[in-house]
C-alpha positions in Angstrom: -47.9 -50.8 9.3 -51.3 -49.5 10.6 -49.6 -49.1 14.0 -46.0 -48.0 14.8 -44.2 -46.3 17.6 -43.0 -42.8 16.8 -40.0 -41.5 18.7 -40.0 -37.8 18.5 -40.4 -34.3 20.0 -41.6 -30.8 19.2 -40.1 -27.4 19.3 -42.4 -24.4 19.5 -40.1 -21.5 18.7 -37.2 -22.7 20.9 -34.9 -23.8 18.1 -35.1 -24.3 14.3 -33.3 -25.9 11.4 -29.6 -25.7 12.5 -30.2 -27.1 15.9 -32.7 -29.8 14.8 -30.4 -31.2 12.1 -27.3 -31.2 14.3 -29.2 -33.0 17.1 -30.5 -35.6 14.6 -27.0 -36.3 13.3 -25.5 -36.7 16.8 -28.3 -38.9 18.0 -27.9 -41.3 15.1 -24.1 -41.4 14.8 -23.0 -40.9 18.4 -25.8 -42.3 20.5 -26.9 -45.2 18.2 -23.5 -45.6 16.6 -24.9 -45.8 13.0 -22.3 -45.8 10.3 -22.2 -42.2 8.9 -21.2 -43.5 5.4 -24.6 -45.2 5.1 -26.6 -42.0 5.8 -28.2 -39.8 3.2 -30.2 -36.6 3.7 -33.0 -35.2 1.6 -34.4 -31.7 1.5 -37.1 -29.8 -0.4 -35.8 -28.9 -3.8 -38.5 -26.4 -4.6 -41.3 -26.2 -7.2 -43.0 -23.5 -9.4 -44.6 -21.8 -6.4 -42.1 -22.5 -3.6 -38.3 -21.9 -3.5 -35.8 -24.6 -2.6 -34.9 -25.0 1.1 -31.3 -24.0 0.6 -30.9 -23.2 4.2 -31.4 -26.8 5.2 -29.1 -27.9 2.4 -26.3 -25.7 3.6 -26.7 -27.0 7.1 -26.5 -30.7 5.9 -23.3 -30.0 4.0 -21.6 -29.6 7.3 -22.2 -33.3 8.0 -22.4 -35.0 4.6 -20.8 -34.6 1.2 -22.9 -32.9 -1.6 -23.6 -36.3 -3.4 -25.4 -37.5 -0.3 -27.5 -34.3 0.3 -30.4 -34.8 -2.2 -33.2 -32.5 -3.4 -36.8 -33.9 -3.7 -40.2 -32.5 -4.6 -43.1 -31.6 -2.4 -44.5 -35.2 -2.4 -41.5 -36.4 -0.4 -40.2 -33.3 1.3 -42.9 -30.8 1.9 -45.5 -31.4 4.7 -49.0 -30.0 4.7 -51.8 -30.7 7.2 -54.5 -30.2 4.5 -55.6 -28.0 1.6 -55.0 -25.0 3.9 -53.2 -24.4 7.2 -49.7 -24.7 8.6 -47.1 -26.4 6.5 -43.4 -26.4 5.6 -40.4 -28.2 4.1 -38.9 -31.2 5.7 -35.6 -33.0 5.8 -35.3 -36.8 5.9 -32.4 -39.1 6.9 -32.2 -42.3 4.9 -30.2 -45.4 5.8 -28.6 -47.8 3.4 -28.8 -51.3 4.9 -26.2 -52.7 2.5 -23.5 -50.0 2.6 -20.2 -49.7 0.7 -21.9 -48.3 -2.4 -23.4 -45.1 -3.8 -27.1 -45.5 -3.0 -28.2 -41.9 -3.8 -30.4 -43.1 -6.7 -32.1 -45.5 -4.4 -33.3 -42.9 -1.9 -37.1 -42.5 -1.9 -37.3 -45.4 -4.4 -39.5 -47.4 -2.1 -36.9 -50.1 -1.7 -36.5 -52.1 1.6 -32.7 -51.7 1.5 -32.7 -47.9 1.7 -35.2 -46.6 4.2 -36.1 -43.3 5.8 -35.5 -43.4 9.5 -35.7 -39.7 10.6 -37.8 -36.7 9.7 -37.7 -33.1 10.6 -40.7 -31.0 9.5 -40.0 -27.3 9.6 -43.4 -25.6 10.0 -42.8 -22.1 8.8 -45.7 -21.3 6.4 -49.5 -21.1 6.3 -51.1 -22.4 3.1 -53.9 -20.0 2.0 -57.1 -20.8 0.3 -55.7 -19.4 -3.0 -52.7 -21.8 -2.7 -50.2 -19.1 -1.7 -47.8 -19.4 1.3 -47.7 -16.9 4.1 -44.8 -17.0 6.5 -45.9 -17.9 10.1 -44.9 -15.5 12.9 -43.4 -18.3 14.9 -41.5 -21.3 13.5 -41.7 -24.8 14.8 -40.1 -28.2 14.4 -41.8 -31.6 14.4 -39.2 -34.4 14.8 -40.0 -38.1 14.3 -38.2 -41.4 14.0 -39.7 -44.9 13.5 -39.0 -47.2 16.4 -39.5 -50.4 14.4 -37.2 -49.3 11.6 -34.5 -48.3 14.0 -34.8 -51.6 15.8 -34.4 -53.5 12.6 -31.2 -51.6 11.9 -29.8 -52.1 15.3 -30.7 -55.8 15.3 -29.1 -56.3 11.9 -32.2 -57.7 10.1 -33.7 -56.7 6.8 -37.3 -56.1 7.8 -39.2 -54.7 10.8 -41.1 -58.0 10.8 -37.9 -59.9 11.5 -37.3 -58.1 14.8 -38.1 -59.3 18.3 -41.1 -56.9 18.2 -43.0 -59.2 15.8 -41.5 -62.7 16.2 -43.4 -63.5 19.4 -46.6 -62.4 17.6 -45.9 -64.8 14.7 -45.3 -67.6 17.1 -48.7 -67.0 18.7 -50.4 -66.8 15.3 -48.8 -70.1 14.3 -49.8 -71.8 17.5 -53.5 -70.6 17.3 -54.1 -71.1 13.6 -51.9 -74.2 13.0 -50.6 -72.6 9.8 -47.0 -73.3 8.7 -44.4 -71.1 10.4 -43.7 -67.6 9.2 -41.1 -67.6 6.4 -40.6 -63.9 5.7 -41.7 -64.4 2.0 -43.1 -61.6 -0.1 -44.5 -61.2 -3.6 -44.3 -64.2 -6.0 -42.5 -66.2 -3.3 -45.7 -66.1 -1.2 -48.3 -67.2 -3.8 -50.9 -68.2 -1.2 -50.3 -65.0 0.8 -49.6 -66.9 4.0 -46.7 -64.7 5.1 -48.6 -61.7 4.0 -51.4 -62.9 6.3 -49.0 -63.3 9.2 -47.8 -59.7 8.8 -51.4 -58.3 8.4 -52.7 -60.1 11.5 -49.7 -59.3 13.7 -49.7 -55.6 12.7 -53.5 -55.2 13.1 -53.8 -56.9 16.5 -51.3 -54.3 17.8 -53.3 -51.5 16.3 -56.6 -52.7 17.8 -55.2 -53.6 21.2 -53.8 -50.1 21.7 -56.7 -48.2 20.1 -59.4 -49.9 22.0 -57.5 -49.7 25.3 -57.2 -45.9 24.6 -61.0 -45.7 24.3 -61.7 -46.0 20.6 -64.1 -48.8 19.4 -65.0 -50.2 16.0 -68.1 -48.4 14.6 -69.6 -47.0 11.4 -68.0 -43.6 11.3 -64.8 -41.6 12.0 -62.0 -43.4 13.8 -64.3 -46.2 14.7 -64.8 -47.0 11.1 -61.1 -47.2 10.5 -60.7 -49.7 13.3 -63.6 -51.7 12.0 -61.9 -51.9 8.6 -58.6 -52.9 10.2 -60.1 -55.6 12.2 -62.1 -57.1 9.4 -59.1 -57.1 7.1 -57.1 -59.0 9.7 -60.0 -61.5 10.3 -60.4 -62.0 6.5 -56.7 -62.7 6.0 -56.6 -65.1 9.0 -59.7 -67.0 7.9 -58.9 -67.1 4.2 -55.1 -67.5 4.1 -54.3 -69.1 7.4 -57.4 -71.3 7.7 -58.0 -69.9 11.2 -61.2 -70.7 13.0 -63.7 -68.0 14.0 -62.5 -66.4 17.2 -58.8 -66.7 16.5 -58.2 -63.0 16.4 -59.6 -62.3 19.9 -57.2 -65.0 21.3 -54.2 -63.0 20.0 -54.9 -59.9 22.1 -52.9 -61.4 25.0 -49.7 -61.4 23.0 -49.2 -57.7 22.5 -50.4 -57.3 26.2 -47.6 -59.5 27.3 -45.0 -57.9 25.0 -45.9 -54.3 25.8 -48.0 -54.3 28.9 -45.1 -53.3 31.2 -44.4 -50.1 29.2 -48.1 -49.4 28.5 -50.0 -50.6 31.7 -53.4 -49.6 30.2 -53.0 -52.7 28.0 -53.1 -55.0 31.0 -55.8 -53.0 32.7 -58.1 -53.2 29.7 -57.1 -56.6 28.3 -60.4 -58.3 29.1 -62.4 -55.4 27.8 -60.3 -55.3 24.5 -60.7 -59.0 24.0 -64.5 -58.9 24.4 -64.8 -56.0 21.9 -62.6 -57.8 19.4 -64.5 -61.1 19.9 -67.9 -59.5 19.3 -66.7 -57.6 16.3 -65.1 -60.7 14.8 -68.3 -62.7 15.2 -70.3 -59.8 13.8 -68.1 -59.6 10.7 -68.6 -63.3 10.0 -72.3 -62.5 9.7 -71.6 -59.4 7.7 -69.5 -61.3 5.1 -72.4 -63.8 4.6 -74.9 -60.9 4.1 -72.5 -59.0 1.8 -71.9 -62.0 -0.4 -75.7 -62.4 -0.8 -76.1 -58.7 -1.7 -73.1 -58.8 -4.1 -74.6 -61.8 -6.0 -77.9 -60.1 -6.2 -76.3 -57.0 -7.7 -74.2 -59.1 -10.1 -77.3 -60.9 -11.3 -79.0 -57.6 -12.0 -76.1 -56.5 -14.3 -77.3 -58.4 -17.3 -75.2 -60.7 -19.6 -73.5 -57.8 -21.6 -72.4 -55.7 -18.6 -69.0 -56.6 -17.3 -68.5 -53.7 -14.9 -69.5 -53.8 -11.3 -70.4 -50.1 -10.5 -68.5 -48.1 -8.0 -71.8 -47.0 -6.5 -72.7 -50.6 -5.7 -69.2 -51.2 -4.2 -69.7 -48.1 -2.1 -73.0 -49.4 -0.9 -71.5 -52.7 0.1 -68.7 -50.9 1.9 -70.6 -48.2 3.8 -73.9 -49.9 4.4 -72.7 -53.5 5.0 -69.1 -53.1 6.0 -68.1 -55.3 3.0 -64.4 -54.6 2.2 -63.8 -53.1 -1.2 -60.8 -55.3 -1.9 -63.0 -58.4 -1.2 -65.5 -57.0 -3.7 -62.8 -56.5 -6.3 -61.5 -60.1 -5.7 -65.1 -61.5 -6.1 -65.6 -59.4 -9.3 -62.4 -60.9 -10.8 -63.7 -64.4 -10.0 -66.9 -63.6 -12.0 -65.0 -62.1 -14.9 -66.1 -58.6 -13.9 -64.1 -55.4 -13.4 -64.8 -53.0 -10.6 -65.2 -49.3 -11.3 -62.7 -48.2 -8.7 -62.8 -44.6 -10.0 -66.6 -44.5 -9.4 -66.1 -46.0 -5.9 -63.4 -43.5 -5.0 -65.5 -40.6 -6.4 -68.4 -41.7 -4.2 -66.1 -41.9 -1.1 -64.7 -38.4 -1.9 -68.3 -37.1 -2.3 -69.2 -38.3 1.2 -66.0 -36.7 2.6 -66.8 -33.4 1.0 -70.4 -33.5 2.3 -69.0 -34.0 5.8 -66.4 -31.3 5.4 -68.9 -28.8 4.1 -71.3 -29.5 7.0 -68.4 -28.8 9.5 -67.5 -25.6 7.7 -71.1 -24.5 7.7 -71.3 -25.0 11.4 -68.0 -23.1 12.0 -69.1 -20.3 9.7 -72.3 -19.8 11.6 -74.2 -20.7 8.4 -72.8 -17.7 6.5 -70.8 -19.6 3.9 -67.7 -17.6 4.9 -64.7 -19.2 6.6 -65.1 -17.9 10.1 -62.4 -20.1 11.7 -59.5 -18.6 13.6 -56.5 -20.8 12.6 -52.8 -20.3 13.4 -52.6 -17.2 11.1 -55.4 -15.4 12.9 -54.5 -16.3 16.4 -50.8 -15.3 15.7 -52.1 -12.0 14.3 -54.0 -11.3 17.5 -51.0 -12.1 19.7 -48.7 -9.9 17.6 -51.3 -7.1 17.9 -51.1 -7.4 21.7 -54.6 -8.8 22.1 -54.8 -10.6 25.4 -56.7 -13.8 26.1 -60.5 -13.4 26.6 -61.5 -13.4 30.2 -64.6 -15.5 30.1 -64.9 -16.2 33.9 -68.2 -14.3 33.9 -69.8 -17.2 32.0 -70.5 -18.8 35.3 -72.6 -15.8 36.5 -76.3 -16.0 35.9 -79.0 -13.5 34.9 -76.6 -10.5 34.7 -75.5 -8.5 31.7 -71.7 -7.9 31.5 -70.9 -4.2 31.2 -67.6 -2.6 30.3 -66.4 -5.1 27.8 -63.9 -3.7 25.3 -63.9 -4.7 21.6 -60.4 -5.9 20.9 -60.8 -7.3 17.4 -63.4 -7.6 14.6 -63.3 -10.5 12.2 -65.2 -10.8 8.9 -63.8 -14.1 7.7 -60.6 -15.6 6.3 -59.6 -14.3 2.9 -62.3 -11.6 3.2 -59.7 -8.8 3.5 -56.9 -7.8 1.2 -54.3 -9.4 3.4 -56.4 -12.5 3.7 -56.2 -12.5 7.5 -59.8 -11.2 7.9 -59.6 -8.5 10.6 -61.0 -5.0 10.2 -61.4 -1.9 12.2 -65.2 -1.6 11.9 -68.2 -3.6 10.8 -71.9 -3.0 9.9 -74.9 -4.8 8.4 -73.1 -4.9 5.0 -70.5 -7.3 6.3 -73.0 -10.1 6.9 -71.5 -12.7 9.3 -69.0 -11.2 11.6 -66.9 -12.2 14.6 -66.1 -10.2 17.7 -63.3 -10.7 20.2 -63.7 -8.9 23.6 -61.4 -8.4 26.5 -64.0 -10.2 28.7 -67.2 -12.1 28.1 -70.0 -13.9 29.9 -70.8 -16.0 26.8 -70.2 -19.8 27.0 -68.2 -20.9 23.9 -69.0 -24.4 22.6 -66.8 -26.9 24.4 -66.8 -30.0 26.5 -69.9 -31.3 24.7 -72.0 -28.2 25.7 -73.4 -26.0 23.0 -72.8 -22.3 22.8 -74.7 -19.4 24.3 -76.6 -17.0 22.1 -77.8 -13.4 22.8 -76.8 -9.9 21.8 -74.0 -7.4 22.3 -74.7 -3.7 22.4 -72.0 -1.1 22.0 -71.6 2.3 23.7 -72.5 3.9 20.3 -75.8 2.0 20.2 -74.9 -0.6 17.7 -76.4 -4.1 18.2 -75.0 -7.4 17.2 -77.2 -10.6 17.4 -74.9 -13.4 18.5 -75.8 -16.8 17.1 -72.6 -18.9 17.7 -69.7 -18.7 20.1 -66.5 -20.7 19.5 -63.2 -20.9 21.4 -59.9 -20.7 19.5 -56.9 -21.1 21.7 -57.4 -18.5 24.4 -59.8 -16.3 22.4 -63.6 -16.4 22.5 -65.1 -15.6 19.1 -68.7 -14.2 19.2 -70.3 -14.8 15.8 -73.4 -13.2 14.5 -74.7 -10.2 12.5 -74.9 -6.5 13.1 -78.6 -5.4 13.1 -78.1 -1.7 14.0 -75.3 0.8 13.7 -71.5 0.5 13.2 -69.2 -1.4 15.5 -65.6 -0.3 15.9 -62.5 -1.7 17.6 -61.9 0.0 20.9 -65.6 0.6 21.7 -67.0 -0.6 25.0 -70.0 -3.0 24.9 -72.4 -4.9 27.0 -72.9 -8.6 26.7 -76.5 -9.8 27.0 -76.7 -13.6 27.2 -80.0 -15.3 26.5 -80.3 -16.9 30.0 -83.8 -18.3 29.2 -82.2 -20.5 26.6 -79.2 -21.3 28.8 -81.4 -22.6 31.7 -82.3 -25.9 30.0 -78.8 -26.3 28.7 -77.5 -26.0 32.3 -80.2 -28.4 33.5 -79.3 -30.9 30.9 -75.6 -30.6 31.7 -76.1 -31.1 35.4 -78.3 -34.1 34.8 -75.7 -35.5 32.5 -73.3 -35.6 35.5 -76.0 -37.3 37.6 -76.7 -39.8 34.8 -73.0 -40.6 34.6 -73.1 -41.3 38.4 -76.3 -43.3 38.1 -75.0 -45.6 35.4 -71.9 -46.4 37.4 -74.0 -47.0 40.5 -76.4 -49.4 38.8 -74.0 -51.2 36.4 -70.9 -51.4 38.5 -71.4 -50.6 42.2 -74.6 -52.5 42.8 -74.4 -54.9 39.9 -74.2 -58.7 40.1 -71.0 -58.8 38.1 -72.7 -59.4 34.7 -69.6 -58.1 32.9 -66.5 -58.9 34.9 -63.7 -56.3 34.3 -66.2 -53.9 32.7 -66.2 -50.2 33.3 -68.6 -47.4 32.6 -66.5 -44.7 31.0 -67.7 -41.6 29.2 -67.2 -41.8 25.5 -68.9 -38.5 24.5 -71.7 -36.2 25.3 -73.9 -33.5 23.7 -75.8 -31.0 25.8 -78.1 -28.4 24.3 -81.4 -26.7 25.1 -83.5 -29.6 23.8 -81.9 -32.7 25.2 -78.8 -34.4 26.7 -77.0 -37.2 25.0 -74.5 -39.3 26.8 -72.3 -42.0 25.3 -70.6 -44.6 27.6 -68.8 -47.9 27.4 -70.9 -51.0 28.0 -71.2 -54.2 26.1 -74.9 -54.9 25.3 -78.2 -53.2 26.0 -79.3 -52.3 29.5 -82.0 -54.5 30.9 -85.4 -52.8 31.6 -84.8 -53.0 35.3 -81.4 -51.3 34.9 -82.9 -48.5 32.8 -85.7 -48.0 35.4 -83.1 -47.9 38.2 -80.9 -45.3 36.4 -83.9 -43.1 35.7 -85.1 -43.4 39.3 -81.7 -42.3 40.7 -81.8 -39.2 38.5 -85.3 -38.3 39.5 -84.6 -39.0 43.2 -81.6 -36.6 43.1 -83.8 -33.9 41.7 -86.4 -34.5 44.4 -83.7 -34.4 47.0 -82.9 -30.8 46.1 -79.2 -31.5 46.1 -76.9 -28.4 45.9 -74.3 -28.1 43.1 -70.9 -26.9 44.2 -68.0 -25.8 42.0 -64.4 -25.2 43.1 -61.1 -24.6 41.3 -58.5 -26.9 43.0 -55.0 -28.1 42.3 -55.2 -31.0 39.8 -53.2 -33.4 42.0 -55.4 -32.8 45.0 -58.7 -33.0 43.1 -57.6 -36.3 41.5 -57.5 -38.0 44.9 -61.3 -37.6 45.5 -62.5 -41.2 45.6 -65.7 -40.7 43.6 -64.1 -38.5 40.9 -65.3 -39.3 37.3 -62.9 -38.1 34.6 -62.9 -38.8 30.9 -60.3 -41.4 30.0 -57.4 -39.9 28.0 -58.5 -36.3 28.6 -55.9 -33.8 29.6 -57.1 -31.4 32.3 -55.7 -28.0 33.3 -53.9 -27.3 36.6 -55.7 -26.0 38.6 -58.9 -27.7 37.5 -62.6 -26.8 38.0 -64.4 -29.5 40.0 -68.2 -29.8 40.0 -69.9 -31.8 42.8 -73.6 -32.6 43.3 -73.5 -33.2 47.0 -74.7 -31.9 50.3 -71.1 -31.4 51.3 -68.9 -28.7 49.7 -65.8 -29.7 47.6 -63.5 -28.2 50.2 -64.6 -31.0 52.6 -63.8 -33.6 50.0 -60.4 -32.2 49.5 -59.7 -32.4 53.2 -60.6 -36.1 53.3 -60.6 -37.2 49.7 -60.8 -41.0 50.3 -63.9 -40.9 52.5 -66.4 -43.5 51.3 -69.3 -41.1 51.6 -68.2 -39.2 48.5 -69.0 -42.4 46.5 -72.7 -41.6 46.9 -72.4 -38.4 44.9 -71.4 -37.1 41.5 -68.0 -35.5 41.3 -66.4 -34.5 38.0 -63.9 -32.1 36.3 -66.0 -29.8 34.2 -65.9 -26.3 32.7 -69.6 -26.1 31.8 -72.5 -24.1 33.2 -74.6 -25.8 35.8 -77.7 -25.3 38.0 -77.4 -24.2 41.6 -79.6 -27.0 42.9 -80.9 -30.2 41.3 -84.5 -29.2 42.0 -84.2 -26.6 39.3 -84.1 -29.4 36.7 -87.7 -30.0 37.7 -87.8 -33.5 36.1 -85.8 -36.1 34.2 -87.0 -38.5 31.5 -84.7 -41.1 30.0 -86.1 -41.3 26.4 -83.9 -43.9 24.8 -80.9 -46.3 25.2 -79.2 -47.7 22.1 -75.9 -49.0 20.8 -73.9 -46.7 18.5 -70.7 -48.9 18.2 -69.2 -52.0 19.6 -69.1 -51.6 23.3 -70.6 -48.1 23.3 -74.1 -47.2 24.3 -76.0 -43.9 24.0 -78.7 -42.5 26.3 -80.8 -39.6 25.3 -82.9 -37.8 28.0 -84.7 -34.5 28.7 -85.3 -32.3 31.7 -87.5 -29.3 32.8 -90.5 -28.6 30.6 -89.5 -31.3 28.0 -89.5 -33.9 30.8 -92.9 -32.6 32.0 -94.3 -32.9 28.5 -92.9 -36.5 28.2 -94.5 -37.5 31.5 -97.8 -35.9 30.5 -97.8 -37.8 27.2 -97.1 -41.1 29.1 -99.9 -40.5 31.6 -102.4 -39.7 28.9 -101.4 -42.8 26.8 -101.6 -45.0 29.9 -105.1 -43.8 30.6 -106.1 -44.5 27.0 -104.5 -48.0 27.1 -106.2 -48.8 30.4 -109.6 -47.8 28.9 -108.9 -50.0 25.9 -108.4 -52.9 28.3 -112.1 -52.9 29.0 -112.8 -53.9 25.4 -113.0 -57.5 24.1 -112.5 -59.5 20.9 -112.2 -57.7 17.6 -112.8 -54.3 19.2 -109.8 -54.8 21.5 -107.7 -56.1 18.6 -108.4 -53.0 16.5 -107.6 -50.7 19.4 -104.4 -52.5 20.3 -103.1 -52.1 16.7 -103.7 -48.3 16.8 -102.1 -48.0 20.3 -99.0 -49.9 19.3 -98.3 -47.5 16.4 -99.1 -44.5 18.6 -96.8 -45.7 21.4 -93.8 -46.2 19.1 -94.1 -42.6 18.0 -94.2 -41.1 21.6 -91.2 -39.4 23.2 -91.7 -40.7 26.7 -89.7 -42.5 29.4 -88.0 -45.6 27.9 -88.7 -47.7 31.0 -92.3 -46.6 30.9 -92.5 -47.4 27.2 -91.3 -50.9 28.0 -94.0 -51.2 30.7 -96.7 -50.0 28.3 -95.5 -52.3 25.5 -96.0 -55.2 28.0 -99.5 -53.9 28.8 -100.4 -53.9 25.1 -98.7 -57.3 24.8 -101.0 -58.7 27.5 -104.0 -57.3 25.6 -102.8 -59.1 22.4 -102.7 -62.3 24.3 -106.2 -61.7 25.4 -107.2 -61.2 21.8 -105.5 -64.5 20.8 -107.3 -66.3 23.6 -110.6 -64.8 22.6 -110.0 -65.7 18.9 -109.3 -69.3 19.9 -112.4 -69.6 22.0 -114.5 -67.8 19.3 -113.0 -70.0 16.6 -113.9 -73.2 18.6 -117.4 -72.0 19.2 -117.8 -71.0 15.6 -116.4 -74.3 14.4 -118.8 -76.3 16.6 -121.7 -74.2 15.3 -120.8 -74.7 11.7 -120.0 -78.4 12.1 -123.4 -79.0 13.7 -125.1 -77.2 10.8 -123.3 -79.1 8.0 -123.8 -82.5 9.7 -127.5 -81.7 10.2 -127.9 -80.7 6.5 -125.9 -83.8 5.5 -128.4 -86.0 7.3 -131.3 -84.7 5.3 -129.6 -84.5 2.0 -129.8 -87.3 -0.6 -127.0 -88.3 -2.9 -123.2 -87.9 -2.3 -122.9 -84.1 -2.2 -123.8 -81.6 0.4 -123.9 -77.8 -0.4 -124.2 -75.4 2.6 -123.8 -71.7 3.2 -122.8 -70.7 6.7 -121.0 -67.3 7.1 -118.0 -67.2 9.4 -115.9 -64.9 7.3 -112.9 -66.2 5.2 -111.1 -67.7 8.1 -109.1 -70.6 6.7 -108.4 -72.1 10.1 -112.1 -72.4 10.9 -112.7 -73.9 7.5 -110.0 -76.5 8.1 -111.4 -77.3 11.5 -114.9 -77.7 10.1 -113.9 -80.1 7.3 -111.8 -82.1 9.7 -114.7 -82.5 12.1 -117.1 -83.2 9.3 -114.9 -86.0 7.9 -115.0 -87.8 11.3 -118.8 -87.7 11.4 -119.8 -88.1 7.8 -118.1 -90.8 5.6 -120.2 -91.0 2.5 -120.9 -87.4 1.3 -118.7 -84.6 0.0 -119.2 -81.1 1.3 -119.1 -77.8 -0.4 -119.2 -75.0 2.1 -119.7 -71.3 1.3 -118.8 -68.6 3.8 -119.1 -64.8 3.2 -117.4 -61.8 4.7 -119.9 -59.1 3.9 -117.7 -56.3 5.2 -114.8 -57.3 2.9 -117.2 -58.1 0.0 -115.8 -61.5 -0.7 -116.5 -65.1 0.1 -114.8 -68.5 0.5 -115.7 -71.8 -1.3 -114.4 -74.9 0.4 -114.9 -78.5 -0.9 -114.0 -81.6 1.0 -114.4 -85.3 0.4 -114.2 -87.7 3.4 -111.7 -90.6 3.0 -114.6 -93.2 3.1 -116.0 -92.0 -0.3 -114.4 -94.7 -2.4 -117.4 -96.2 -4.3 -118.8 -92.8 -5.6 -115.9 -90.2 -5.2 -116.3 -86.5 -5.9 -113.4 -84.4 -7.5 -113.4 -81.5 -5.1 -111.2 -79.3 -7.3 -113.4 -79.8 -10.4 -116.4 -79.2 -8.2 -115.1 -75.8 -6.9 -113.9 -74.8 -10.4 -117.3 -75.5 -11.9 -119.1 -73.6 -9.1 -116.9 -70.5 -9.4 -116.7 -70.5 -13.2 -117.3 -66.9 -14.5 -116.1 -65.3 -11.3 -112.7 -63.9 -10.6 -112.1 -66.4 -7.8 -108.6 -67.7 -7.1 -107.4 -70.7 -5.2 -106.4 -74.3 -5.7 -106.5 -77.8 -4.3 -106.7 -81.5 -5.1 -109.3 -84.1 -5.7 -110.1 -84.6 -2.0 -110.0 -80.9 -1.0 -110.0 -77.5 -2.6 -110.4 -73.9 -1.5 -111.2 -70.7 -3.5 -111.7 -67.0 -2.5 -114.1 -65.0 -4.7 -114.5 -61.2 -4.8 -118.1 -59.8 -4.7 -120.7 -61.4 -2.5 -123.4 -60.9 -5.1 -122.1 -64.0 -6.9 -122.9 -66.3 -4.0 -126.3 -67.4 -5.2 -125.0 -68.3 -8.6 -122.1 -70.3 -7.1 -124.5 -72.2 -4.8 -126.7 -73.1 -7.7 -123.8 -74.3 -9.9 -122.5 -76.4 -7.0 -125.8 -78.1 -6.5 -126.1 -78.9 -10.2 -122.5 -80.3 -10.5 
C-alpha cells in the first residue's frame, strides 16, 4: 500500500515496555477476540554494537511460550529515524492466518499467511554521528496497528484487498474501464497484470484523494513529487493493463469519497478540487509519456550498435526532468534488448539527496560546517540542567536594545565536545561558529515563513558576538554567530542588539503578504464570476525576507492580467489608506469565530493564539461581534511574525511575478519599500523610452522594438505593468508589419515597372536587370509573378543587392508562354554565378541564388547577358 490507516498512540514518558506490551495483548485477545494460539511476538535480539532487548523478552514470556517469542536483528526489530537521532528496539505481534501449526519459522518471512499486525517502538536511545548509542533522558513508546490488516483478519479473508475496504473500489474500476472483474490473482496466475492493475489503481486513488484534500499537490519536488509518481504509476497501469481511456482515474475519486467521506468530511468538501487536480495531472502525464518516449528513443539511437546498456544517468534525466517512470524505462529497455544501469540510476538519485541534505545542514549550521542543530539530546540536556524556555516576547518591540539578558547555555556544535552533546562554559573567537541561549531575547527566530533577525550581543564583560542566524528548537531560541571580541561565559548578563534596519523590510514584506492573501481571496473568490466553482484560495507556503515576499496559494491556472492588476491595486490602496495593524492574543476558540479569519489549512495553532488584523477596528471589537460582515473587508490572520504598525510604512507594493509551481499551486513574488520604488522607477523610465520609440517608423522602429523587448523581459517591474508594456511593444510590431507590407507593395510596383520597361526595349528572349531591393524573397516572388502576367515571351534574370550585408540575390524566371524558345532558368543562374560561392536552387522555369560579396555583381551580370 501507498496509503493505509494506522491505528495507534504515543506515550511521552507516561509508561514504557511492561504497560505497552500488556495493553497490546489485552486489546488483541480480549477486545478483538483474536485466538492467542495464533499470535507470535518478536523482539530485538541484539547485534555487535547493541545488546539484546531482554527486558521486552521477559515481559512477553508472561503471555506467550518461549517458542513463540522470537529474536530478530535490527532490520526487523530496531527503529531509527535516520543516520542520527532518536531510536530504539521494537516488538512486533504477528498473526498466523492458518493456525493449528508451529509458524515460528514463517515470522518475518514475507508470507501473506503470517503477518505483522502490531508494533511497539521503544524510543530509548539517541544514535550519534559516530554510530554509538546514548540513552535518552526520557523514554517514549510509539504504538501502531494496521487497520486494513486487522480488518482482513476480522472478516476472515486472506488479503487486505479482499475486504469491504477495497471491493467497492474494484467494482468502480471495473465499471469505468470495462475490464474483466477483479479475480484476486497474483504472480504467474496474473500474466497480463490485470489484477495487479486493479490493486495499484485502487490503492493509489485512496492515497491521492486524501493527500490532495489535505493540501498536498503533485509537483516536481518533495512530497509533491511522490504524489506525482504515485498518480502516474496508477494511470500507466490503468491505461496499459486495463485498457482504460484517458480521464478514467479522475472519475474514480468519487468512490473513496463515498466510502470514507463520513469519517473524513474534508474528502467531501474538497472532492471537486481533488478531481480537477487529478484530471489535469492525468492529462499532463499523457503528454509527458509521449515526450519521454521520443527522448528515450533519441538516447537509445545515440548508444551505437555495440552498446547494450542504457545509462543510469540517462534514466535519471528522464525521471527527474521529464517525469518518465524508471520502471517504464526499464521495460522499454528490455523490449530493445538493452539492460538498464540501475546502480548508476540509484547512485545519481542518492547524489541528489545528499546535495539537498548538505544544503539543509549548511543552513542549519550557519554556514560553519559544524552540526549546530539542537536535537532531542541537546534539548533534554538543557531541561535537565534547569534551563527554562527562552522568553522571546520582546521580539515584537521595535528599535530598542534588550538589556539584562542572562546567558544560560553556550553551544559549539554536536560532537564538538568530549561528551558529544556540544555545550561548554565559555566561548571565544577560537570556537568559530557558536550558539547562545538566553533567558530572554528580542531576536526573531526563523519560523512561519519569516526569516531570522541578525545583529549582535554584547556581554557585561565587553565581549561581542555577531549574530548571523537565529533558529527555534522546541522552546529554546538559539542565537548563532561568531565571537568577535572577548570571552563569553555562562551566567553573564548581555544586551541583545537587533539590526532593526534589516528587520524593517522583512516586517513590511510580512504585513503585505497578509494583505496579498486577502486581496487574492477578494479578487478570485468574493468578487469573481465563478470561473472555478468549488475553488478556494488557500495558503500553501510563504517566504518573507528583507528582499522580497513570496506567497504560494491554491489556484488552478494562471491569473488573468485584469486579476493581477486588481490584486496589486488592492495592496497599493491599503498602503495609501494608512491602515493600522493590530495584534492581540486571544483564546483560540474565540478567535476562530471571526468571519474573515484566514488560517493555513492543516496547521495546528496554540491556545491562546496571536491574531494580526489590518483594519481600522481593533481585534477586541471583532471578538465582541465576530460574525459582523464588515470584517470581511479586512485581513485577519493567526500569525507570530513581526509586522508594521501602519500599512503606510510599507511605502509601496509591486507584484513582480505570478507563476505555477505545481498542479493547482501558484506563486506570487512581490517587493515593498525601496525595492518597490526602484521597480516603479524602472517601469516609468522604460515606458518613457517605449513611448519615444513609438514616434519612429519602418526599419528604425523595428530595430528599436527588438532591443526594447529584450530589455523589458530583464526588468524587475510590476507584472501587470509588464503585460501592458508588452502590449505596447506588440502594437509597434504590428505597425512595423503594416509598414513592411506597404513598403513591399511599393517596392514591388517600382521593380515591376522597371523590368517591364527594360523588357520592352530588349531584343531576344532574355532580359537581364539589376534593381536593388535587398535580398527579400517575398518581393522577388511578387515581382516575377507580376512580370509573368505582363510579359509572355521573355525570361527575366533579376539581380538585387544588399550593400549593408555585402551579398546579392540572383533570380531567374520564365513566363509560361515561352514554349517556342524556352530558357532553362536554373542553368542560366548557375552559369551567371559560376566562380562565386553562391548557393541556391530551382527548376527550369524559376531559380534563385544568394551570392556573398557585392563586388561580383558586374561579372554575374555580364555572364547572364552572354548566356
